[in-house]
TORLO-664033 format. One line per 10 residues: number of its first residue (from 0); their letters; for each residue x, y, z of C-alpha. Coordinates in pm, 1 decimal. Example, Ala and Ser with C-alpha at 12.3 -4.5 7.8 and 13.67 -1.06 7.14 Angstrom:
0	as	1230.0/-450.0/780.0 ~ 1367.0/-106.0/714.0
This chain:
0	mrvlvaggag	1510.3/588.2/1996.8 ~ 1667.4/476.0/1683.6 ~ 1458.2/619.3/1406.0 ~ 1468.1/594.9/1027.1 ~ 1335.3/889.8/829.0 ~ 1236.0/801.3/466.3 ~ 1241.9/1113.2/252.2 ~ 1440.2/1306.4/520.9 ~ 1624.8/1518.5/257.0 ~ 1294.9/1691.4/155.0
10	yigsvvtaal	1115.6/2006.4/283.0 ~ 900.9/1845.9/562.5 ~ 1146.6/1534.5/620.9 ~ 1438.5/1750.0/673.3 ~ 1260.1/1981.8/947.7 ~ 1129.4/1670.0/1112.5 ~ 1478.9/1515.2/1110.4 ~ 1635.5/1824.2/1276.7 ~ 1358.9/1806.5/1541.9 ~ 1432.8/1445.6/1604.2
20	veaghevtvl	1805.7/1496.4/1636.3 ~ 1733.0/1802.1/1876.4 ~ 1521.9/1568.7/2085.1 ~ 1810.7/1326.6/2122.6 ~ 1699.3/1046.7/1891.0 ~ 1946.7/844.7/1690.1 ~ 1830.9/919.9/1331.0 ~ 1924.6/774.8/990.6 ~ 1786.9/949.5/674.9 ~ 1710.9/741.7/369.0
30	ddlstghada	1648.5/951.2/53.7 ~ 1728.6/903.1/-322.1 ~ 1763.3/1274.3/-376.6 ~ 1514.6/1273.6/-667.4 ~ 1344.7/1576.8/-521.4 ~ 1550.4/1613.6/-188.8 ~ 1876.6/1782.5/-107.6 ~ 2165.6/1626.4/75.4 ~ 2260.1/1962.4/235.0 ~ 1927.9/1977.4/395.0
40	vsegarfvqt	1999.0/1662.7/614.9 ~ 2078.1/1758.0/972.5 ~ 2443.3/1713.0/1056.0 ~ 2341.3/1507.0/1358.1 ~ 2183.9/1247.8/1124.9 ~ 2335.5/968.4/922.6 ~ 2246.5/994.3/551.9 ~ 2207.0/694.2/310.0 ~ 2107.7/772.3/-40.7 ~ 1891.0/491.6/-176.4
50	slqesapvla	1544.1/425.4/-287.2 ~ 1247.1/275.6/-87.4 ~ 1280.8/-38.9/-310.7 ~ 1630.0/-72.9/-192.6 ~ 1572.9/-1.1/172.0 ~ 1593.2/-348.3/312.1 ~ 1966.1/-362.5/364.6 ~ 1970.4/-24.2/541.2 ~ 1704.9/-138.6/781.2 ~ 1877.8/-453.6/842.9
60	evrpeavlhf	2186.0/-267.4/939.7 ~ 2015.0/18.3/1137.1 ~ 1737.4/-200.2/1294.3 ~ 1532.3/99.7/1371.1 ~ 1264.4/114.4/1641.5 ~ 1054.0/351.5/1433.5 ~ 1012.5/471.5/1090.2 ~ 886.3/816.9/974.3 ~ 778.6/794.8/611.3 ~ 787.6/1107.8/389.7
70	aakslvgesq	927.6/967.5/62.9 ~ 677.2/1026.9/-216.1 ~ 621.3/1185.9/-560.9 ~ 365.4/1467.9/-491.2 ~ 296.2/1670.0/-800.0 ~ -74.9/1647.0/-872.6 ~ -46.5/1742.2/-1255.5 ~ 244.5/1486.9/-1311.7 ~ 48.4/1218.3/-1140.9 ~ -234.2/1262.3/-1390.9
80	vepelywehn	-4.4/1234.1/-1695.1 ~ 247.4/975.2/-1553.2 ~ 44.1/785.6/-1319.2 ~ 283.2/475.9/-1336.3 ~ 557.5/681.5/-1154.3 ~ 304.7/729.4/-857.5 ~ 184.0/387.6/-820.5 ~ 541.4/243.1/-846.6 ~ 704.7/479.2/-615.2 ~ 431.3/589.0/-378.6
90	vggslallea	252.3/256.5/-344.4 ~ 527.4/6.1/-448.7 ~ 795.5/184.7/-259.9 ~ 575.9/185.1/58.3 ~ 520.7/-180.3/30.4 ~ 884.7/-248.8/-5.9 ~ 954.6/-28.9/307.0 ~ 675.3/-202.3/510.8 ~ 819.4/-536.6/421.1 ~ 1169.0/-431.9/514.3
100	mravdcrriv	1048.7/-314.7/843.7 ~ 856.2/-637.5/916.5 ~ 1183.3/-831.1/832.6 ~ 1364.9/-653.8/1113.7 ~ 1057.1/-651.5/1361.8 ~ 1016.7/-280.0/1341.8 ~ 648.8/-213.2/1362.1 ~ 608.5/158.9/1450.4 ~ 539.8/405.7/1170.9 ~ 425.4/751.5/1105.6
110	fsstaatyge	316.8/814.6/743.8 ~ 297.9/1158.3/566.7 ~ -60.9/1127.6/411.3 ~ -243.9/1431.0/258.4 ~ -575.6/1614.0/240.1 ~ -587.1/1506.0/-133.3 ~ -726.1/1169.9/-0.3 ~ -1056.5/1343.6/55.9 ~ -1101.2/1507.1/-294.6 ~ -1392.4/1737.1/-323.5
120	peqvpireda	-1523.5/1795.0/25.4 ~ -1882.9/1761.7/113.4 ~ -1852.9/1948.0/429.9 ~ -1590.8/2217.4/554.8 ~ -1403.2/2199.7/778.0 ~ -1307.4/1844.4/683.0 ~ -1303.0/1578.4/953.3 ~ -1130.4/1243.0/938.5 ~ -1453.5/1055.3/885.8 ~ -1529.2/1252.3/578.9
130	ptkptntyga	-1568.5/1035.7/255.4 ~ -1223.8/971.9/78.3 ~ -1281.1/1020.6/-293.8 ~ -943.3/1147.9/-432.9 ~ -980.6/1325.9/-768.1 ~ -603.9/1269.4/-875.7 ~ -363.0/981.9/-883.7 ~ -132.8/1141.4/-621.7 ~ -423.1/1135.0/-362.6 ~ -524.7/790.2/-471.6
140	tklavdamlt	-190.8/642.5/-416.0 ~ -160.6/814.6/-71.1 ~ -498.1/659.0/23.3 ~ -389.8/326.1/-103.0 ~ -102.8/333.2/158.6 ~ -334.6/437.8/426.9 ~ -527.6/124.0/357.5 ~ -202.5/-69.4/346.3 ~ -117.3/55.0/691.8 ~ -455.4/-50.8/823.6
150	syataydfaa	-393.1/-413.9/676.2 ~ -51.4/-416.0/834.9 ~ -174.3/-309.3/1174.8 ~ -445.8/-577.0/1174.4 ~ -219.1/-862.3/1036.3 ~ 111.6/-782.3/1182.9 ~ 42.5/-570.3/1485.9 ~ 208.4/-259.9/1324.6 ~ 139.5/55.4/1539.0 ~ 73.1/313.8/1266.6
160	vslryfnvag	-36.2/685.8/1229.7 ~ -122.9/853.9/908.3 ~ -98.7/1238.1/926.9 ~ -316.7/1403.5/659.8 ~ -168.7/1739.4/581.7 ~ -331.9/2045.7/433.5 ~ -105.4/2318.9/299.8 ~ 228.6/2320.6/470.1 ~ 430.8/2645.8/476.0 ~ 693.6/2846.8/658.4
170	aayglgerht	1038.9/2734.6/758.8 ~ 1220.7/2602.6/1064.5 ~ 1577.0/2506.4/1154.1 ~ 1691.8/2725.3/854.9 ~ 1507.4/2484.2/627.1 ~ 1222.7/2593.5/387.3 ~ 1064.2/2492.6/56.6 ~ 1307.2/2419.7/-233.9 ~ 1141.0/2243.2/-514.3 ~ 1266.5/2201.9/-870.6
180	tethlipial	905.2/2237.5/-989.6 ~ 736.8/2490.8/-771.7 ~ 361.4/2451.3/-739.7 ~ 293.9/2600.4/-386.6 ~ 128.4/2946.5/-348.7 ~ 363.4/3092.9/-89.9 ~ 698.9/3006.1/-251.4 ~ 570.7/3114.8/-584.7 ~ 464.5/3459.4/-454.7 ~ 790.5/3496.1/-264.2
190	qvaagqream	979.0/3421.5/-587.1 ~ 779.5/3705.7/-757.6 ~ 862.6/3937.7/-479.4 ~ 1226.0/3832.3/-513.5 ~ 1226.1/3911.1/-879.3 ~ 1275.0/3552.8/-973.9 ~ 929.1/3550.9/-1163.7 ~ 775.5/3839.4/-1332.4 ~ 424.3/3770.1/-1204.6 ~ 198.2/3510.2/-1061.4
200	tvygedyptp	-136.2/3362.9/-1177.5 ~ -434.4/3355.3/-954.4 ~ -669.8/3093.8/-1082.8 ~ -1016.9/3231.6/-1053.2 ~ -1160.2/3527.6/-859.0 ~ -1524.2/3444.9/-865.6 ~ -1547.6/3170.5/-600.4 ~ -1825.9/3203.4/-337.4 ~ -1563.7/3341.1/-73.0 ~ -1550.4/3686.5/75.9
210	dgtcirdyih	-1281.3/3821.0/-184.2 ~ -1366.3/3568.1/-464.8 ~ -1028.7/3366.8/-439.7 ~ -979.8/3005.4/-308.7 ~ -942.9/2953.7/61.7 ~ -686.4/2715.8/196.9 ~ -567.0/2593.5/539.4 ~ -190.5/2684.4/594.8 ~ 0.8/2504.7/864.7 ~ 349.3/2601.3/968.8
220	vqdlsdahll	618.8/2335.6/907.6 ~ 714.2/2364.3/1273.5 ~ 375.0/2277.8/1408.1 ~ 368.6/1984.7/1156.8 ~ 698.4/1868.9/1309.6 ~ 570.2/1884.4/1650.6 ~ 285.9/1667.0/1561.3 ~ 513.9/1392.6/1412.3 ~ 710.0/1377.7/1737.1 ~ 381.2/1344.9/1936.5
230	aldaprpgeh	257.8/1086.1/1701.2 ~ 564.6/867.3/1720.0 ~ 455.8/709.0/2051.6 ~ 89.4/732.5/2024.3 ~ -55.1/404.9/1862.6 ~ -63.2/77.1/2024.0 ~ 38.8/-234.4/1830.0 ~ -240.5/-334.8/1587.0 ~ -371.4/24.2/1577.0 ~ -374.5/265.0/1282.5
240	riynlgngtg	-465.4/618.6/1369.1 ~ -555.8/897.8/1120.7 ~ -524.5/1249.3/1199.7 ~ -586.1/1573.3/1004.6 ~ -336.5/1848.2/1045.2 ~ -428.5/2217.0/986.5 ~ -469.3/2552.3/1138.0 ~ -836.3/2502.6/1136.8 ~ -844.9/2857.1/983.4 ~ -847.9/2936.0/616.6
250	fsvqqvvdav	-669.5/3215.7/428.3 ~ -763.1/3319.9/67.3 ~ -520.4/3345.1/-211.7 ~ -560.0/3720.4/-211.5 ~ -486.0/3727.9/175.6 ~ -160.4/3529.2/99.0 ~ -61.1/3783.3/-175.7 ~ -131.2/4072.1/45.9 ~ 63.7/3916.4/334.1 ~ 360.8/3859.0/79.0
260	revtghpvpv	360.2/4226.4/-17.8 ~ 332.7/4346.3/344.5 ~ 626.4/4115.2/466.6 ~ 867.1/4155.3/171.7 ~ 790.5/4521.6/89.6 ~ 786.4/4438.8/-272.3 ~ 507.2/4442.1/-536.1 ~ 357.7/4119.6/-637.1 ~ 213.6/4146.8/-989.2 ~ -83.6/3924.2/-1034.7
270	evgqrragdp	-245.7/3786.2/-1344.7 ~ -598.9/3640.3/-1316.9 ~ -653.7/3319.9/-1497.9 ~ -949.8/3081.3/-1541.6 ~ -1050.3/2838.7/-1248.6 ~ -850.0/2518.1/-1260.1 ~ -1069.0/2201.7/-1278.5 ~ -1135.0/2034.8/-949.8 ~ -1033.8/2339.8/-736.2 ~ -1261.0/2354.4/-439.3
280	aqlvaasdri	-1368.6/2699.1/-300.0 ~ -1254.9/2597.1/46.6 ~ -1022.4/2331.5/197.6 ~ -997.7/2373.4/573.9 ~ -915.5/2100.2/817.7 ~ -1088.0/1990.9/1129.6 ~ -791.6/1885.8/1365.1 ~ -993.6/1842.6/1674.3 ~ -906.5/1467.8/1697.9 ~ -528.9/1505.4/1730.6
290	radlgwtprh	-585.3/1799.3/1950.0 ~ -793.2/1579.4/2187.0 ~ -583.2/1263.6/2163.7 ~ -232.8/1396.4/2168.6 ~ -260.7/1746.1/2306.7 ~ -130.1/1904.9/1981.3 ~ -193.7/2271.0/1933.4 ~ -50.4/2474.7/1647.8 ~ 152.4/2760.8/1766.2 ~ 241.4/2941.0/1449.3
300	tdlagivrda	-109.1/3042.3/1328.1 ~ -38.2/3390.7/1199.1 ~ -29.7/3418.9/820.8 ~ 221.8/3704.0/821.7 ~ 448.1/3503.7/1052.1 ~ 433.0/3208.0/834.5 ~ 520.7/3407.8/530.4 ~ 795.2/3587.0/720.1 ~ 968.1/3263.7/824.5 ~ 956.3/3145.6/458.5
310	wetaqrra	1080.9/3479.5/322.7 ~ 1383.3/3511.0/568.9 ~ 1497.7/3165.8/511.0 ~ 1473.1/3204.7/122.6 ~ 1678.3/3519.6/158.2 ~ 1950.9/3377.0/368.1 ~ 1971.0/3075.2/117.3 ~ 1996.1/3306.0/-174.8
């Protein structure tokens, strides 16, 4: 299949690109490199450096049969202080991409959505029919694109899938997290273990959880990649499916720190800070729908294994 991967030079997009190439697909990566890395693009894929807003000529040339859309700005804090960047890029860029797809009669898309669309959960684990009440601009823009996909499926017979990720971690194909501004817990803890940071901050230790720290659902990037390939052929024209992706098991911040210490053999000094506004005590996914519909099952569910993959890849890159 001819596949275009928007945002294929980023962490998740590059792993999925490598999996697509391995599966024999003809892959073109479109990325503006604002946060991605050209050297992360699989050698078996063609790479075009451009933005979503300028994607129409690329699609006209490639004429893809399907699109996987990862391109987005994704820093929650930044989205609150510079919301215009998020509405322009995440929503405006996605609209330009969908129109470019429509112009070449490509109507199959898998979209990288997020658990941030749910906001503060009323129940845990979180199901796909939970209320969507994003508490930040990033989540609001992703929810807007989800609504856009429903409209395009209804009006133009798009076959669409939105995959709402929880916390993605680990590494695959030699590719791991590499962010200029790092906000994710596991890579921050690994940077402390590697001596790149003096210490890390744990925001709150008085939550109603067994050890007092927040609990999050960590999904291995390889399992996430598997879900994308399964989702590619899943929807029928006129259908927009939404699936949560997570382990279904939560790990606390303290458990992550302990796992990093165990895997690396290095100390990880911790400073305890105040709770961050809007941080729920628990965020855990219910992924029963994608398991039932597509037969997806996460295979890398051990926290130490997830951390080990991330650590080994970071060490090789260093």
